[in-house]
C-alpha positions as semicolon CSV with decimal commas, in nm:
position;residue;x (nm);y (nm);z (nm)
1;M;0,002;-0,001;0,006
2;A;0,116;0,353;-0,069
3;P;0,236;0,554;0,227
4;Q;0,068;0,869;0,351
5;L;0,225;1,208;0,334
6;T;0,296;1,378;0,668
7;L;0,323;1,756;0,647
8;Q;0,572;1,745;0,928
9;A;0,751;1,503;1,168
10;P;0,557;1,421;1,482
11;L;0,624;1,671;1,743
12;D;0,670;1,569;2,114
13;L;0,470;1,804;2,330
14;P;0,370;1,829;2,692
15;P;0,010;1,716;2,738
16;E;-0,107;2,066;2,833
17;E;0,021;2,212;2,498
18;V;-0,149;1,967;2,269
19;N;-0,474;2,148;2,223
20;P;-0,321;2,497;2,189
21;Y;-0,073;2,369;1,938
22;L;-0,344;2,187;1,723
23;H;-0,544;2,524;1,722
24;R;-0,236;2,715;1,598
25;L;-0,161;2,450;1,354
26;W;-0,495;2,480;1,165
27;T;-0,553;2,848;1,214
28;H;-0,203;2,975;1,128
29;D;0,074;2,727;1,025
30;L;-0,148;2,541;0,776
31;E;-0,359;2,831;0,674
32;G;-0,508;2,744;0,334
33;S;-0,511;2,372;0,402
34;T;-0,848;2,214;0,428
35;G;-0,918;2,006;0,738
36;A;-1,131;1,710;0,673
37;A;-1,490;1,731;0,789
38;T;-1,523;1,364;0,837
39;F;-1,480;1,169;1,160
40;T;-1,260;1,105;1,455
41;L;-1,095;0,766;1,492
42;V;-0,973;0,660;1,853
43;V;-0,762;0,351;1,869
44;W;-0,663;0,150;2,175
45;E;-0,334;-0,011;2,055
46;P;-0,160;-0,204;2,328
47;S;0,016;-0,449;2,073
48;W;0,103;-0,662;2,383
49;L;0,231;-0,954;2,161
50;E;0,455;-0,728;1,957
51;Q;0,586;-0,553;2,256
52;Q;0,668;-0,872;2,432
53;M;0,829;-1,043;2,120
54;V;1,051;-0,734;2,072
55;R;1,140;-0,729;2,450
56;I;1,261;-1,092;2,441
57;G;1,452;-1,023;2,106
58;R;1,243;-1,257;1,892
59;V;1,145;-0,986;1,643
60;D;1,311;-0,668;1,545
61;G;1,164;-0,319;1,597
62;P;1,040;-0,063;1,558
63;I;0,708;-0,135;1,729
64;T;0,439;-0,033;1,481
65;G;0,112;-0,200;1,601
66;L;0,083;-0,374;1,274
67;L;0,051;-0,760;1,238
68;R;0,363;-0,819;1,039
69;T;0,418;-1,166;0,887
70;E;0,748;-1,204;1,073
71;L;0,567;-1,124;1,406
72;L;0,299;-1,390;1,349
73;E;0,550;-1,657;1,246
74;A;0,767;-1,584;1,544
75;A;0,459;-1,611;1,776
76;R;0,363;-1,949;1,619
77;Q;0,724;-2,069;1,674
78;A;0,708;-1,951;2,048
79;V;0,392;-2,155;2,127
80;P;0,561;-2,488;2,213
81;E;0,795;-2,306;2,457
82;T;0,513;-2,173;2,668
83;G;0,335;-2,498;2,740
84;L;0,028;-2,382;2,559
85;P;-0,161;-2,621;2,312
86;Y;-0,016;-2,627;1,958
87;S;-0,351;-2,506;1,839
88;T;-0,308;-2,173;2,022
89;A;-0,343;-1,889;1,769
90;P;-0,074;-1,617;1,743
91;M;-0,321;-1,347;1,860
92;D;-0,452;-1,542;2,151
93;P;-0,402;-1,315;2,457
94;R;-0,277;-1,609;2,661
95;L;0,029;-1,632;2,431
96;A;0,134;-1,274;2,485
97;W;0,099;-1,315;2,867
98;A;0,300;-1,641;2,864
99;I;0,577;-1,469;2,664
100;G;0,564;-1,194;2,920
101;Q;0,698;-1,445;3,175
102;K;1,020;-1,490;2,984
103;E;1,342;-1,301;3,058
104;G;1,447;-1,014;2,828
105;N;1,488;-0,632;2,819
106;H;1,547;-0,547;2,461
107;R;1,437;-0,204;2,373
108;T;1,347;-0,043;2,043
109;E;1,175;0,270;1,896
110;D;0,794;0,282;1,957
111;L;0,618;0,423;1,641
112;R;0,266;0,309;1,728
113;G;0,009;0,548;1,596
114;Q;0,255;0,691;1,336
115;F;0,211;0,402;1,088
116;V;-0,138;0,471;0,948
117;E;-0,255;0,214;0,688
118;S;-0,319;0,408;0,364
119;A;-0,659;0,225;0,329
120;I;-0,766;0,409;0,653
121;S;-0,605;0,749;0,569
122;A;-0,786;0,735;0,230
123;H;-1,109;0,795;0,411
124;M;-0,946;1,116;0,547
125;P;-1,016;1,100;0,922
126;R;-1,019;1,453;1,078
127;R;-0,836;1,322;1,372
128;L;-0,659;0,991;1,448
129;I;-0,600;0,949;1,829
130;T;-0,390;0,640;1,927
131;L;-0,349;0,529;2,290
132;A;-0,043;0,317;2,322
133;P;0,001;0,166;2,658
134;T;0,350;0,043;2,747
135;L;0,471;-0,270;2,930
136;D;0,624;-0,046;3,202
137;P;0,323;0,056;3,406
138;G;0,510;0,351;3,540
139;H;0,608;0,500;3,207
140;P;0,510;0,863;3,215
141;L;0,266;1,011;2,951
142;E;0,420;1,115;2,619
143;T;0,201;1,297;2,362
144;L;0,300;1,325;1,999
145;V;0,127;1,548;1,730
146;A;0,151;1,560;1,349
147;A;-0,056;1,680;1,068
148;Y;-0,096;1,459;0,761
149;C;-0,254;1,436;0,428
150;P;-0,323;1,125;0,233
151;L;-0,129;1,105;-0,095
152;P;-0,341;1,238;-0,368
153;E;-0,425;0,992;-0,652
154;E;-0,231;1,058;-0,971
155;G;-0,383;1,348;-1,143
156;G;-0,610;1,439;-0,847
157;A;-0,654;1,784;-0,703
158;G;-0,536;1,690;-0,355
159;A;-0,711;1,566;-0,038
160;A;-0,842;1,695;0,285
161;C;-0,598;1,676;0,565
162;G;-0,620;1,572;0,936
163;D;-0,403;1,539;1,227
164;V;-0,252;1,250;1,435
165;V;-0,232;1,251;1,812
166;V;-0,043;0,968;1,998
167;L;-0,058;0,926;2,374
168;R;0,194;0,684;2,502
169;G;0,265;0,559;2,864
170;G;0,177;0,331;3,151
171;M;-0,179;0,240;3,215
172;G;-0,208;0,485;3,505
173;A;-0,073;0,779;3,300
174;L;-0,330;0,696;3,018
175;K;-0,611;0,680;3,263
176;Q;-0,506;1,020;3,386
177;S;-0,526;1,152;3,028
178;L;-0,887;1,083;2,968
179;D;-0,988;1,454;3,005
180;L;-0,742;1,536;2,739
181;I;-0,872;1,264;2,512
182;G;-1,223;1,397;2,568
183;S;-1,116;1,749;2,471
184;L;-0,960;1,615;2,145
185;V;-1,289;1,444;2,027
186;D;-1,503;1,689;1,830
187;D;-1,863;1,611;1,929
188;T;-1,990;1,757;1,599
189;L;-1,825;1,480;1,399
190;P;-1,886;1,095;1,421
191;C;-1,645;0,912;1,644
192;W;-1,526;0,555;1,600
193;V;-1,346;0,381;1,879
194;W;-1,140;0,078;1,776
195;W;-1,062;-0,146;2,072
196;N;-0,772;-0,325;1,908
197;S;-0,695;-0,565;2,185
198;S;-0,847;-0,832;2,412
199;L;-1,180;-0,769;2,568
200;D;-1,053;-0,912;2,898
201;E;-0,855;-0,590;2,965
202;P;-0,984;-0,364;3,245
203;S;-1,329;-0,231;3,148
204;E;-1,275;0,124;3,288
205;M;-1,076;0,228;2,988
206;L;-1,325;0,087;2,738
207;E;-1,618;0,240;2,911
208;A;-1,433;0,583;2,927
209;L;-1,335;0,571;2,556
210;A;-1,647;0,436;2,399
211;P;-1,962;0,583;2,548
212;V;-2,279;0,587;2,335
213;P;-2,301;0,746;2,075
214;R;-1,951;0,676;1,965
215;R;-1,927;0,372;1,735
216;L;-1,744;0,076;1,878
217;V;-1,528;-0,170;1,692
218;I;-1,422;-0,482;1,877
219;D;-1,297;-0,835;1,802
220;S;-1,482;-1,106;1,980
221;S;-1,208;-1,365;1,907
222;L;-0,984;-1,185;2,159
223;G;-1,081;-1,257;2,528
224;E;-1,273;-1,507;2,735
225;P;-1,576;-1,616;2,524
226;R;-1,849;-1,543;2,775
227;R;-1,689;-1,189;2,841
228;C;-1,679;-1,125;2,459
229;L;-2,043;-1,214;2,389
230;D;-2,181;-1,054;2,709
231;L;-2,002;-0,725;2,633
232;M;-2,110;-0,713;2,275
233;L;-2,480;-0,796;2,369
234;A;-2,480;-0,522;2,649
235;R;-2,349;-0,265;2,405
236;I;-2,593;-0,357;2,131
237;S;-2,876;-0,362;2,390
238;A;-2,777;-0,011;2,501
239;G;-2,832;0,111;2,144
240;Q;-2,461;0,159;2,046
241;A;-2,336;0,101;1,699
242;V;-2,119;-0,204;1,741
243;N;-1,898;-0,369;1,476
244;D;-1,723;-0,697;1,530
245;L;-1,412;-0,790;1,326
246;N;-1,470;-1,151;1,412
247;W;-1,825;-1,127;1,261
248;L;-1,679;-0,971;0,949
249;R;-1,452;-1,255;0,899
250;L;-1,762;-1,474;0,868
251;R;-1,857;-1,296;0,539
252;T;-1,711;-1,559;0,306
253;W;-1,868;-1,845;0,510
254;R;-2,214;-1,675;0,484
255;E;-2,172;-1,613;0,110
256;S;-2,051;-1,961;0,037
257;L;-2,340;-2,120;0,216
258;A;-2,592;-1,900;0,040
259;M;-2,433;-1,994;-0,296
260;V;-2,480;-2,367;-0,221
261;F;-2,847;-2,319;-0,173
262;D;-2,896;-2,068;-0,456
263;P;-2,991;-2,332;-0,718
264;P;-3,368;-2,370;-0,727
265;S;-3,335;-2,746;-0,686
266;R;-3,184;-2,693;-0,345
267;R;-3,376;-2,404;-0,200
268;D;-3,649;-2,607;-0,052
269;A;-3,389;-2,815;0,140
270;L;-3,317;-2,531;0,368
271;G;-3,653;-2,574;0,527
272;H;-3,563;-2,930;0,622
273;V;-3,237;-2,907;0,805
274;V;-3,202;-3,173;1,079
275;Q;-2,844;-3,137;1,176
276;L;-2,572;-2,866;1,187
277;D;-2,209;-2,936;1,277
278;I;-1,930;-2,676;1,299
279;D;-1,559;-2,738;1,375
280;V;-1,340;-2,453;1,505
281;E;-0,966;-2,423;1,578
282;G;-0,873;-2,461;1,940
283;D;-1,099;-2,380;2,236
284;H;-1,254;-2,037;2,141
285;P;-1,614;-2,111;2,024
286;V;-1,742;-1,748;1,951
287;K;-1,700;-1,748;1,572
288;G;-1,866;-2,076;1,533
289;L;-2,157;-1,977;1,764
290;L;-2,208;-1,658;1,567
291;L;-2,225;-1,857;1,245
292;A;-2,468;-2,114;1,395
293;A;-2,685;-1,820;1,537
294;W;-2,690;-1,656;1,198
295;I;-2,817;-1,966;1,036
296;A;-3,076;-2,031;1,307
297;D;-3,206;-1,674;1,295
298;R;-3,234;-1,668;0,908
299;L;-3,421;-2,003;0,917
300;G;-3,645;-1,918;1,209
301;W;-3,525;-2,179;1,452
302;H;-3,619;-2,164;1,821
303;L;-3,341;-2,270;2,071
304;I;-3,454;-2,545;2,309
305;T;-3,145;-2,638;2,509
306;S;-2,766;-2,603;2,499
307;Y;-2,507;-2,769;2,708
308;A;-2,132;-2,834;2,711
309;V;-1,990;-3,191;2,638
310;E;-1,647;-3,320;2,708
311;V;-1,456;-3,425;2,399
312;D;-1,104;-3,550;2,308
313;G;-0,993;-3,204;2,198
314;P;-0,843;-2,876;2,315
315;G;-1,169;-2,778;2,489
316;P;-1,534;-2,882;2,555
317;G;-1,773;-2,913;2,272
318;I;-2,120;-2,760;2,269
319;T;-2,441;-2,943;2,179
320;A;-2,771;-2,782;2,139
321;E;-3,123;-2,851;2,011
322;F;-3,324;-2,618;1,802
323;E;-3,686;-2,642;1,683
324;R;-3,777;-2,558;1,329
325;T;-4,096;-2,360;1,246
326;D;-4,272;-2,685;1,161
327;G;-4,186;-2,830;1,504
328;V;-3,902;-3,066;1,389
329;A;-3,592;-3,084;1,586
330;V;-3,247;-2,976;1,470
331;Q;-2,935;-3,101;1,637
332;F;-2,637;-2,865;1,661
333;T;-2,280;-2,957;1,761
334;L;-1,982;-2,732;1,776
335;M;-1,652;-2,923;1,813
336;P;-1,315;-2,779;1,896
337;V;-1,033;-2,942;1,691
338;P;-0,654;-2,926;1,748
339;M;-0,459;-2,766;1,457
340;G;-0,088;-2,762;1,425
341;A;-0,078;-2,446;1,234
342;P;-0,376;-2,233;1,348
343;K;-0,484;-1,914;1,173
344;T;-0,408;-1,572;1,307
345;H;-0,711;-1,534;1,537
346;P;-0,854;-1,772;1,797
347;G;-1,147;-1,989;1,690
348;A;-1,117;-1,989;1,316
349;I;-1,377;-2,206;1,147
350;V;-1,230;-2,536;1,013
351;G;-1,547;-2,661;0,842
352;M;-1,928;-2,688;0,865
353;R;-2,180;-2,963;0,775
354;L;-2,540;-2,914;0,708
355;I;-2,774;-3,219;0,671
356;C;-3,121;-3,179;0,517
357;E;-3,400;-3,425;0,480
358;P;-3,645;-3,270;0,230
359;Q;-3,971;-3,462;0,161
360;Q;-3,978;-3,712;-0,118
361;R;-3,616;-3,651;-0,202
362;P;-3,278;-3,803;-0,101
363;P;-3,112;-3,643;0,195
364;L;-2,871;-3,357;0,126
365;C;-2,533;-3,308;0,296
366;V;-2,357;-2,983;0,248
367;I;-1,998;-2,965;0,367
368;L;-1,788;-2,643;0,357
369;C;-1,420;-2,640;0,456
370;S;-1,166;-2,370;0,504
371;E;-0,908;-2,566;0,300
372;S;-0,896;-2,875;0,078
373;G;-0,880;-3,197;0,277
374;G;-0,964;-3,025;0,609
375;C;-1,291;-3,170;0,684
376;M;-1,220;-3,547;0,722
377;R;-1,422;-3,566;1,054
378;L;-1,726;-3,403;0,900
379;E;-1,700;-3,627;0,587
380;S;-1,725;-3,946;0,792
381;G;-2,035;-4,140;0,870
382;G;-2,324;-4,231;0,637
383;M;-2,248;-3,988;0,352
384;A;-2,290;-4,251;0,081
385;S;-2,659;-4,250;0,112
386;M;-2,683;-3,868;0,058
387;E;-2,655;-3,611;-0,218
388;L;-2,327;-3,453;-0,131
389;A;-2,236;-3,082;-0,198
390;E;-1,883;-2,991;-0,085
391;G;-1,686;-2,666;-0,131
392;V;-1,389;-2,481;-0,005
393;V;-1,452;-2,142;0,139
394;P;-1,207;-1,868;0,016
395;L;-1,053;-1,697;0,320
396;P;-0,907;-1,354;0,227
397;E;-0,612;-1,278;0,445
398;E;-0,690;-0,913;0,487
399;S;-0,526;-0,717;0,762
400;E;-0,727;-0,570;1,054
401;E;-0,662;-0,226;0,906
402;M;-0,823;-0,323;0,583
403;E;-1,130;-0,450;0,765
404;M;-1,145;-0,134;0,952
405;A;-1,122;0,065;0,633
406;R;-1,411;-0,128;0,495
407;L;-1,623;-0,038;0,806
408;L;-1,530;0,332;0,759
409;S;-1,625;0,324;0,394
410;G;-1,971;0,198;0,486
411;G;-2,062;0,450;0,750
412;H;-2,227;0,192;0,991
413;D;-2,391;0,436;1,227
414;S;-2,591;0,145;1,372
415;T;-2,520;-0,224;1,446
416;S;-2,571;-0,454;1,149
417;P;-2,920;-0,601;1,189
418;L;-2,776;-0,954;1,112
419;L;-2,529;-0,920;1,405
420;A;-2,788;-0,768;1,629
421;A;-3,013;-1,076;1,568
422;A;-2,722;-1,332;1,604
423;A;-2,543;-1,202;1,904
424;P;-2,813;-1,274;2,167
425;L;-2,867;-1,625;2,023
426;A;-2,489;-1,695;2,021
427;A;-2,468;-1,587;2,385
428;S;-2,759;-1,827;2,472
429;L;-2,574;-2,115;2,291
430;L;-2,279;-2,070;2,513
431;P;-2,315;-2,280;2,817
432;G;-2,260;-2,143;3,181
């Protein structure tokens, strides 16, 4: 991606001088430049994994907050040394914590908040505020300010400009800076808050940064599953616009399943589902539960019961029973499976199986997999007597910044109706 054009190098200022400096910047220093009348983006960017991997010398700096390929590969290689299961995803918060127990004191330059993905800057945020907590809880507050303009397209007439503010320091220092952050957010413009970290972290900061009506972006693959679903459900119920990156990653699964049943000869089978099975990587079930909840909601199923079952895998399975609109039962099973090379985020879907028994026609079995040959468990048991439809779901390897840019391009001043309907059902499916 093309870099952005900064009008000046980031300037290190005392916190009390940030607002006066920004006022002078736009009224005097950059007189004639047009500040974008768009939105504010506030990003909570701990990058705990990257900070820890740099500290123990496994990856080189500087710290950028971006999920570099070398960082993810180094994280995968570190899993066996921590005693965690091999199916532990690189972005699993437990991995960053385990690495934090290792010795090391390597230091490097911290450039979080200064590397802005051009896909985001292309939407011309008026102000980008990054909070970058450090491993050292006693680190004093540092504030950096810069103006920037996205590079104009070739032949274009230029682009509206904005500014970047970075607040870096220990957790205590950042909590004490909340008044400053509030003064930097223009209430006349929409404000997005991207919580780019685990939802297990102290809730006070999230609550302070993301009150209604600010638009909240989370990732429900990061954190204890019950905490993730309950927080998302509470925010949606409060009327906040909630966007979940974990939900967005289900897009290709939803599209692929819809394509399977698009032929007229198969559409009727959707009303005769009797069994749904979903396999997920490791022990984080949220993504699989969201997919199951979306299917159940779209088909009008009513949840009867759900409970955990012990299985020979990295975590407990989940079994549930739904009732279709015609009163027939649908059996659902979510199975955690061990993976030697898990994908970036916890709980990625390995595959799904949908069995339908339409009247006066042979049963139909639909199996979708994330990779060729990855659904051997789902392909076993009685498939010979059924019409079989199999497919591989294309999984785009897009960065979180690209997903965030897609959200910004769509506006999304309210929660997606599909997510709003699926979230409470997913929470009900999770036992305990």
